C-alpha positions in Angstrom: -8.4 -2.9 14.3 -10.4 -1.8 11.4 -11.3 -4.5 8.5 -12.0 -3.3 5.1 -13.1 -4.8 1.6 -11.8 -2.8 -1.4 -15.1 -3.3 -3.0 -17.1 -1.5 -1.2 -15.0 1.7 -0.2 -15.5 5.1 -1.7 -13.4 6.4 -4.9 -11.4 9.4 -5.1 -10.6 10.7 -8.3 -7.1 12.3 -9.2 -7.6 15.7 -9.9 -5.5 14.8 -13.1 -7.6 12.3 -13.8 -5.1 9.7 -14.5 -6.6 7.6 -11.3 -8.7 7.2 -8.8 -7.7 6.0 -5.2 -9.6 4.3 -2.2 -7.8 5.2 1.3 -7.5 2.2 3.5 -6.3 3.9 6.6 -4.7 7.4 7.4 -2.8 7.9 11.0 -3.9 10.4 13.1 -7.4 10.1 11.2 -8.7 12.6 8.5 -6.0 14.8 8.1 -3.5 16.2 5.9 -0.8 15.8 8.1 -0.5 12.4 8.7 1.8 10.4 9.9 0.8 7.4 7.9 -1.3 6.6 5.2 -2.2 3.8 3.3 -4.3 3.3 0.1 -4.7 1.1 -3.1 -5.2 3.3 -6.9 -6.0 2.3 -9.8 -4.1 3.9 -12.8 -6.3 4.7 -16.0 -3.6 6.7 -18.2 0.0 8.0 -18.1 0.4 10.6 -16.5 2.2 11.9 -12.7 2.1 11.3 -9.4 1.3 13.7 -6.7 3.8 14.8 -5.2 4.7 14.5 -1.1 6.8 16.4 -0.1 8.7 15.2 3.3 7.0 11.4 2.6 8.5 8.2 1.3 6.2 6.1 -0.5 6.2 2.2 -1.0 4.6 1.0 -4.0 3.3 -2.4 -4.9 1.6 -3.4 -8.2 -1.2 -5.6 -7.6 -3.1 -6.3 -10.7 -2.9 -5.1 -14.7 -0.3 -4.6 -16.9 3.7 -3.4 -15.9 4.0 0.3 -15.0 6.9 2.7 -15.4 7.9 4.9 -13.3 9.9 7.4 -14.9 11.9 9.8 -11.7 14.1 11.9 -14.5 17.7 11.5 -14.1 17.1 10.0 -10.5 15.9 6.9 -11.1 13.6 4.9 -13.8 12.1 1.9 -12.5 9.5 -1.0 -13.7 7.1 -2.0 -11.5 6.8 -5.9 -11.5 3.7 -7.9 -9.7 4.2 -7.9 -6.0 7.4 -6.4 -5.5 7.9 -3.2 -3.9 9.9 -0.2 -4.4 10.7 2.9 -2.5 10.9 6.7 -3.7 10.9 10.1 -2.1 7.0 11.8 -2.5 9.0 14.8 -2.9 10.3 13.6 -6.5 8.5 14.6 -9.6 7.2 11.0 -11.5 5.8 10.0 -14.7 3.7 6.9 -14.8 3.9 4.9 -18.1 1.5 2.0 -18.4 2.7 -0.7 -20.2 0.3 -1.1 -23.3 -2.6 1.6 -22.1 -3.5 -1.2 -19.7 -4.9 -0.2 -16.2 -3.1 -1.1 -13.5 -3.9 -1.3 -9.7 -1.3 -0.8 -7.0 -1.6 -0.8 -2.7 0.8 2.2 -1.3 2.0 3.1 1.6 2.8 6.8 2.4 5.2 7.3 5.8 6.4 11.0 6.9 9.9 10.4 6.8 11.0 12.4 10.4 8.3 10.1 12.3 8.0 6.8 11.0 8.7 3.9 8.2 7.7 1.3 6.4 8.8 -2.3 5.5 6.2 -3.9 2.8 6.3 -7.9 2.1 4.7 -10.8 0.7 3.8 -13.3 3.1 2.7 -16.8 1.7 2.4 -18.6 5.2 0.7 -18.3 8.4 2.9 -15.7 10.8 2.9 -13.6 13.6 3.8 -9.3 13.1 6.7 -8.2 15.1 4.9 -5.5 17.8 5.6 -2.5 15.7 3.6 1.1 16.1 1.2 0.2 13.0 0.2 -1.9 10.2 -2.0 -3.4 7.1 -2.6 -6.2 5.6 -4.4 -7.0 2.1 -5.2 -10.3 1.3 -4.0 -11.4 -2.7 -5.7 -15.0 -2.4 -7.0 -17.6 -0.3 -8.2 -17.4 3.2 -6.5 -15.6 6.2 -7.6 -16.0 10.2 -7.2 -12.6 11.6 -8.7 -12.6 15.5 -12.2 -13.7 15.1 -12.1 -12.2 11.3 -11.9 -14.6 8.0 -10.2 -12.8 5.0 -10.1 -13.3 1.1 -8.8 -11.6 -1.6 -9.3 -7.8 -1.6 -10.3 -7.5 1.8 -8.2 -6.5 5.0 -7.2 -4.5 8.1 -5.4 -2.1 9.4 -4.2 -1.2 12.8 -2.1 1.6 15.1 0.0 -1.4 17.9 0.4 -5.0 18.7 1.4 -8.1 17.3 -1.0 -9.9 15.7 -1.1 -13.6 13.9 -2.2 -14.2 10.1 -3.4 -17.9 10.1 -3.3 -19.2 6.6 -6.3 -21.2 6.4 -6.0 -23.0 3.0 -2.4 -25.0 1.2 -2.1 -21.6 -0.7 -2.8 -17.9 -0.4 -0.9 -14.8 -0.7 -1.4 -11.6 1.2 0.7 -8.1 1.1 1.4 -6.6 4.5 3.1 -3.2 6.0 4.4 -2.6 9.4 5.0 1.0 10.3 7.9 1.4 13.2 8.6 5.2 14.4 11.7 6.9 14.6 13.5 7.5 17.8 11.7 10.4 19.7 8.0 9.8 18.2 
């Protein structure tokens, strides 16, 4: 289990200058040929997403104005807060920010031939399903994971096992993703 706080994470600027990324985790670590990866990106201006052939992306708007993803003739989708949207990483996608407002989003990338991700929002205590990996990001409230207290902008990632996330206040939300492996992996 690895814990993180996005306010203390290194920031990498995009090559096209349209945003920045904070990488939460990458499995296996420090490789371009990842099985799965989680990050938080800030979108500062209209532009294009980097392409990732053979990868599925799940993007969830966390903060800021609405973001429209224009995938040409394949799709046009407006992201709403806390509503995950999945698309193919090789798809050319233009990003349009509403009213030029900066936005922040949560991203899960999975190698399509190896694994897949399910991304959800939780607002009560739950136990993960024992998938082969996962990540949680606290949106609000106070949550207990093992012996750690997690609050807004903090989270954790793991490679395996079942984990209980206990809501410690009357209200709170977190975003979580569990990774399942395809047969043969």
